[in-house]
C-alpha positions, 0 to 999 in steps of 0.5 A: 880795377872795377873795385877802384871804380866802385870805391871811387863811386861810393865815396863820391855818392856819400859826398854828395849825399853829406853836401845835400844834407840840410840841418834840422831847423831848415826842414820840416815834414808833415803827414797830418792832413789839414784844411785850408778855408777863408781869406788869403793870406793865413799862415799854414800851420807848422809850415816854418823853417829858420835859416841863420844868414851870415854877415854878408847876406847871401839869397835863400832857396825855400822849397815846398812840395806838398800833395793836395786837392782843391775846390777852387785856385789858391794863392801862396806866399812866404812871411819872412821874419813875421812880415807881410805874406809875399810872392817870391816865386810862383804863387798861383796853385790851381784847382785839382782833383784826385789823379790816377786813383790816389786822393791828392795831386802832388806839386813842388814850388821853389821860392827864391828869396833875395836879401832885399826881400827882408832878410836879416843877419843871424835867424831868420823865420820863413813861413808858408801863407795861402788862401784862396784867390777867387772864393773865400769859401773854397777849400784846400786839403793838404796831405803830406808835406816838406818845407826846406830851406837853404843857402843859395850857392 
């Protein structure tokens, strides 16, 4: 009986892991630090993913996790297929210093992008864009980060 429960548990976990898998073009991870200074809203180098929309468009969820420190507040958004930098979720990133002996502060932002926001049937490119909200001389140093997009279900 215990063995059968164990097998059922393992099968369930494997099925869940497969369901959460993200195709290669839909995920991006970077460990190289970058510094962002200057006017809003500039693209963040390399922070781009693509997703293929079906003929009947559906919403997508874009999640950006990063560790950072900044000398001032920043605004963050998403550029859809080369368009303007839009706010499709929380956009404010507060000033942060290192926490508990680590050099960075962790944060995750989730954007929900609707078909009416500019998605098209076929390939769509989503790029993170950001900049200082108050002073163009403020700097944000970004460490390890991941960007992933998936079809909303």
